[in-house]
C-alpha positions in Angstrom: 8.3 14.1 -20.9 6.4 15.4 -23.9 2.7 14.8 -24.1 3.2 13.4 -27.6 5.6 10.8 -26.2 3.7 10.1 -23.0 0.3 9.7 -24.7 1.7 7.5 -27.4 3.7 5.3 -25.0 0.7 5.1 -22.7 -1.4 3.8 -25.5 1.2 1.2 -26.3 1.2 0.0 -22.7 -2.6 0.0 -22.5 -3.1 2.6 -19.8 -5.8 4.7 -21.4 -6.5 8.4 -20.7 -2.9 9.5 -20.7 -2.6 9.5 -16.9 -0.6 7.5 -14.4 -2.4 4.3 -13.2 -1.6 1.1 -11.5 -3.1 -2.3 -12.3 -2.8 -3.6 -8.8 -6.1 -4.5 -7.3 -7.2 -3.0 -3.9 -7.4 -5.6 -1.1 -10.5 -7.2 0.4 -12.6 -6.1 -2.6 -12.8 -9.6 -4.0 -9.7 -8.4 -5.8 -6.9 -10.7 -4.6 -6.3 -11.7 -8.2 -2.7 -12.5 -7.4 -3.6 -15.5 -5.2 -2.6 -18.8 -6.6 -3.7 -22.4 -5.9 -0.1 -23.6 -5.8 -1.1 -27.1 -4.5 -2.8 -27.8 -7.8 0.4 -27.5 -9.9 2.4 -30.4 -11.2 6.1 -31.0 -11.4 9.0 -28.6 -11.2 11.4 -26.8 -13.5 11.0 -24.9 -16.8 9.1 -25.9 -19.9 9.4 -24.8 -23.6 6.7 -22.7 -25.1 5.4 -24.1 -28.4 2.7 -21.5 -29.1 2.8 -17.8 -29.4 0.5 -15.8 -27.0 -0.9 -14.1 -30.1 -0.7 -15.1 -33.8 2.5 -13.6 -35.3 0.5 -11.8 -37.9 -1.6 -10.2 -35.2 1.4 -8.6 -33.4 2.7 -5.2 -34.7 5.6 -5.0 -32.2 6.8 -6.1 -28.8 7.9 -3.6 -26.1 10.5 -5.3 -23.8 10.4 -5.4 -20.1 11.8 -2.4 -18.2 9.6 0.3 -19.5 8.5 3.1 -17.2 5.5 5.3 -17.7 3.2 7.1 -15.4 2.7 5.3 -12.1 4.8 2.5 -13.4 7.8 4.2 -11.7 10.1 1.2 -11.4 11.0 -0.9 -14.5 7.9 -2.9 -15.6 8.2 -6.7 -15.1 6.4 -7.7 -18.2 6.6 -7.2 -22.0 3.8 -5.8 -24.1 2.4 -7.3 -27.3 0.9 -4.5 -29.3 -1.8 -5.7 -31.7 -1.5 -5.2 -35.5 -4.1 -2.4 -35.3 -3.8 -0.8 -31.9 -7.0 1.2 -32.1 -9.0 -1.9 -32.7 -12.2 -2.9 -31.0 -12.1 -5.0 -27.9 -12.0 -8.8 -28.6 -10.4 -8.4 -32.0 -7.4 -10.7 -31.5 -7.1 -14.1 -30.0 -4.8 -14.9 -27.0 -3.4 -18.4 -26.5 -1.7 -20.5 -23.9 2.0 -20.8 -24.8 2.3 -24.2 -23.1 0.3 -26.8 -21.1 -0.5 -25.8 -17.6 -3.0 -25.1 -14.9 -4.7 -21.7 -14.6 -4.5 -21.0 -10.9 -6.2 -17.6 -10.8 -8.3 -15.3 -13.1 -8.8 -11.8 -12.0 -11.1 -9.2 -13.4 -9.8 -5.7 -12.8 -12.2 -3.2 -11.2 -13.8 -0.6 -13.4 -11.4 2.3 -12.8 -12.3 5.6 -14.5 -9.3 5.3 -16.8 -10.2 1.8 -18.1 -11.6 1.9 -21.6 -12.1 -1.8 -21.8 -12.4 -4.9 -19.6 -9.1 -6.2 -18.2 -8.6 -9.9 -17.2 -5.5 -11.3 -15.6 -4.6 -15.0 -15.7 -1.8 -16.9 -14.1 -0.8 -20.3 -15.6 1.4 -22.7 -13.6 3.2 -24.7 -16.2 5.0 -26.5 -13.3 4.9 -25.7 -9.6 7.7 -23.1 -9.9 7.5 -21.9 -13.5 4.5 -19.8 -14.6 3.2 -17.2 -17.0 1.1 -14.2 -16.2 -1.2 -12.8 -18.9 -2.9 -9.5 -18.4 -5.2 -7.0 -20.1 -7.4 -9.6 -22.0 -10.6 -7.8 -22.9 -12.6 -11.1 -22.5 -12.2 -14.7 -21.6 -12.8 -17.6 -24.1 -16.3 -19.2 -24.1 -14.7 -22.3 -22.6 -13.3 -20.5 -19.7 -16.4 -18.4 -19.2 -18.4 -21.6 -19.0 -16.2 -22.8 -16.1 -15.8 -19.5 -14.2 -19.3 -18.0 -14.7 -19.4 -14.3 -14.6 -16.4 -12.8 -12.6 -17.5 -9.4 -11.3 -15.1 -6.5 -11.7 -12.7 -6.5 -8.8 -13.3 -10.2 -8.3 -11.3 -13.4 -9.1 -11.8 -17.1 -9.8 -9.3 -19.3 -8.0 -10.1 -22.9 -8.8 -7.7 -24.8 -11.0 -8.4 -25.0 -14.7 -6.2 -27.2 -17.0 -5.2 -25.7 -20.3 -3.3 -27.1 -23.3 -0.6 -25.5 -25.4 -2.3 -23.3 -28.1 -5.7 -23.3 -26.3 -7.7 -20.1 -26.7 -7.7 -18.1 -23.4 -9.5 -15.1 -24.5 -9.2 -12.0 -26.7 -7.5 -8.6 -26.8 -8.2 -5.4 -28.6 -7.6 -1.7 -28.2 -4.9 -2.3 -25.7 -1.7 -4.4 -25.4 -1.4 -7.9 -24.1 1.0 -8.1 -21.0 3.1 -11.2 -20.6 5.4 -12.0 -17.7 7.3 -15.3 -17.3 8.5 -16.3 -13.8 10.7 -19.0 -12.4 10.8 -19.3 -8.6 14.3 -20.8 -8.6 15.6 -17.6 -10.2 16.1 -14.6 -7.8 17.2 -11.4 -9.6 20.4 -10.2 -8.1 19.7 -6.5 -9.1 17.1 -6.2 -6.3 19.3 -5.8 -3.3 16.3 -6.0 -0.8 13.8 -8.6 -2.2 11.5 -7.8 0.7 10.6 -4.5 -0.9 8.7 -6.5 -3.5 6.6 -8.6 -1.2 3.4 -7.2 -2.6 4.3 -8.4 -6.1 6.3 -11.4 -5.1 6.6 -12.8 -8.6 8.7 -9.7 -9.7 12.0 -10.9 -8.2 11.6 -14.2 -10.1 11.1 -12.6 -13.5 12.9 -14.2 -16.5 13.2 -13.4 -20.1 10.2 -15.0 -22.0 12.2 -15.2 -25.2 14.5 -17.8 -23.6 11.7 -20.3 -23.4 10.1 -20.2 -26.8 11.0 -23.0 -29.3 12.5 -22.2 -32.6 11.5 -21.0 -35.1 8.8 -19.3 -32.9 11.5 -17.5 -30.8 13.1 -15.9 -33.9 9.7 -14.9 -35.2 8.8 -13.1 -32.0 12.3 -11.5 -31.7 11.7 -10.0 -35.1 8.8 -8.0 -33.6 10.9 -6.9 -30.5 12.1 -3.3 -30.4 15.1 -4.0 -28.2 18.2 -5.1 -30.2 20.7 -5.8 -27.4 20.9 -8.5 -24.8 19.0 -9.4 -22.8 16.5 -9.1 -25.7 13.5 -9.4 -23.3 14.7 -6.4 -21.3 15.9 -5.8 -17.8 14.2 -4.7 -14.6 16.8 -5.1 -11.8 19.6 -2.5 -11.7 20.5 -2.1 -8.0 24.2 -2.0 -7.2 25.3 -1.8 -3.6 26.5 1.7 -2.7 25.6 3.2 -6.1 22.7 5.4 -7.2 21.5 3.1 -10.0 18.4 1.1 -9.4 15.2 1.5 -7.4 14.6 3.5 -4.2 11.6 3.8 -1.8 10.4 6.3 0.7 10.6 5.0 4.3 11.4 1.5 3.1 7.9 1.2 1.4 8.4 -0.7 -1.8 5.6 -2.9 -3.0 3.9 -3.6 0.3 2.1 -6.9 0.9 -0.8 -5.0 2.5 -2.4 -2.5 0.1 -1.2 1.1 0.3 -3.1 3.4 -2.0 -0.9 5.1 -4.6 2.2 3.5 -3.2 4.0 4.4 -6.4 4.3 7.9 -5.1 7.0 6.5 -2.8 9.0 5.1 -5.7 12.1 6.5 -7.4 14.3 4.9 -10.1 17.6 5.8 -11.7 17.9 3.3 -14.5 18.0 3.0 -18.3 15.7 3.1 -21.3 14.3 -0.4 -22.1 14.7 0.0 -25.9 18.0 2.0 -25.9 19.8 1.0 -22.6 22.6 3.4 -23.2 20.2 6.2 -22.3 19.7 7.2 -18.6 16.2 7.6 -17.3 15.1 9.2 -14.0 11.6 8.0 -13.0 10.0 9.9 -10.2 6.8 8.9 -8.4 6.2 12.3 -6.9 7.2 15.0 -9.3 5.1 18.0 -8.2 2.4 15.5 -7.1 2.5 13.4 -10.3 4.6 10.5 -11.6 7.0 11.5 -14.3 9.8 10.0 -16.4 12.7 12.0 -17.9 16.0 11.7 -19.8 18.8 13.8 -18.4 20.8 16.5 -20.0 23.9 15.2 -21.8 22.9 11.7 -20.7 25.2 12.0 -17.8 26.4 11.3 -15.2 25.8 7.5 -15.3 24.0 6.6 -12.1 26.1 3.4 -11.9 29.1 5.6 -11.4 27.6 7.7 -8.5 28.6 6.8 -5.0 28.7 8.5 -1.6 32.1 10.0 -2.5 30.5 11.8 -5.5 28.6 14.2 -3.3 25.7 16.2 -4.6 24.5 15.5 -8.1 22.2 17.7 -10.3 20.3 16.1 -13.1 18.7 18.5 -15.5 15.5 16.8 -16.7 14.5 16.7 -20.4 11.7 15.2 -22.4 12.5 11.8 -23.9 11.8 10.8 -27.5 12.9 8.2 -30.0 14.3 8.6 -33.5 14.9 6.0 -36.2 18.2 5.4 -38.1 17.3 8.4 -40.4 16.8 10.7 -37.4 13.1 10.8 -37.9 10.8 10.7 -34.9 9.2 7.3 -34.3 5.4 7.1 -34.5 5.2 4.6 -31.7 2.9 2.2 -33.6 5.2 0.9 -36.4 7.9 -1.6 -35.8 11.4 -0.2 -36.1 14.7 -2.1 -35.4 16.9 1.0 -35.3 15.4 3.1 -32.6 17.6 5.5 -30.5 16.5 7.4 -27.4 17.1 11.2 -27.6 16.3 14.1 -25.3 14.7 17.3 -26.4 16.6 20.5 -25.7 14.4 22.3 -23.2 15.1 21.6 -19.5 11.9 21.0 -17.6 13.3 20.6 -14.1 16.1 19.5 -11.9 16.6 16.4 -9.8 19.0 16.8 -6.9 20.3 13.7 -5.3 23.1 12.6 -2.9 24.0 9.2 -1.5 24.3 9.6 2.3 24.7 5.9 3.1 25.1 2.7 1.0 21.3 2.2 1.0 20.0 5.7 1.7 19.8 8.8 -0.5 18.5 12.3 -0.1 16.4 13.5 -3.1 14.4 16.5 -4.2 12.8 17.5 -7.5 12.5 21.1 -8.7 9.9 21.3 -11.5 10.4 24.3 -13.8 14.0 25.0 -12.6 17.4 24.8 -14.3 20.6 23.8 -12.6 21.7 27.4 -12.1 18.5 28.1 -10.2 19.0 25.2 -7.7 21.7 25.8 -5.0 20.9 22.9 -2.7 18.3 20.9 -0.9 15.4 22.6 0.8 13.2 21.4 3.7 11.1 19.6 1.1 13.9 17.0 0.4 13.0 13.4 1.1 15.0 10.3 2.2 14.7 7.2 0.1 16.1 3.8 1.0 16.8 0.5 -0.6 
């Protein structure tokens, strides 16, 4: 992937420093920010959202779910609201509750070296099984700060706080706002082994946020959304039994419930671009020691067509970019409704893969090689499982 593309997309998804990172907090460091006080919730079922998480005029564009960048090797389970001026100061734009609910946890991300600004994460239970997750706020509202006091980096506040639709939650600036909406009665069918996601248990219950906003708010938000095909909010679950498409994990390690440092190195995905889902993406957690994402030469073969009977498959890896309807490269910061994913011509490596059982593949990456230079697996090949 070109540095121009990676750095720009990384800025959009608010991972500063142009390196792979993960927002998951380490354990036992006052960092269990994903705990919830479920007993404090009320009712069941979904609700409608009557307020935008940011003012419409403060949003430049929305990146749908399913993006992959850096250590986000599998498709990302939240969408990104990019502010009108991305390179703004922290606390420039307001963030609001989309509906009534109870904040069940507020986490303050540790001060990792790559963090340019503060990062707060809030979970709001609108009912006992329907909830929103906001992340990357640069500060909390004065009202919330008065209740929580100072939350130290790496710490969290877990007492219930009632909020109303449209209530100010905090501010954002210089990075995107993450939004995930989850409904426990929905279990995504494209995750064949849900247990692999135990460490991020909300992931398998992810729903399309656009489906819950009232009109005309829904249409106003969709007008900022880069993806033009259904599902408009994006897609994150691609597994098909016996096919290559979807997520794979080393030694059955997915998103473990107990913290595993840099667990993303064990992840591998053969999926599709979130904005242009006709475009194949190979996302590798350990590509010469780094997480990388690539398009594939000739955009083929389709991983959904690859089975055990296909045998050995060579993907030549190319840098991914986007062009607009006029064939001009996208600047990544301006809204465009006609984006198309394209690959640059140079081959930067080869991914060799073979399905050996319905839920087991053999995989090896060869950075700097072309297909003609790769005859087969070496002793460095690894086994990945569903």
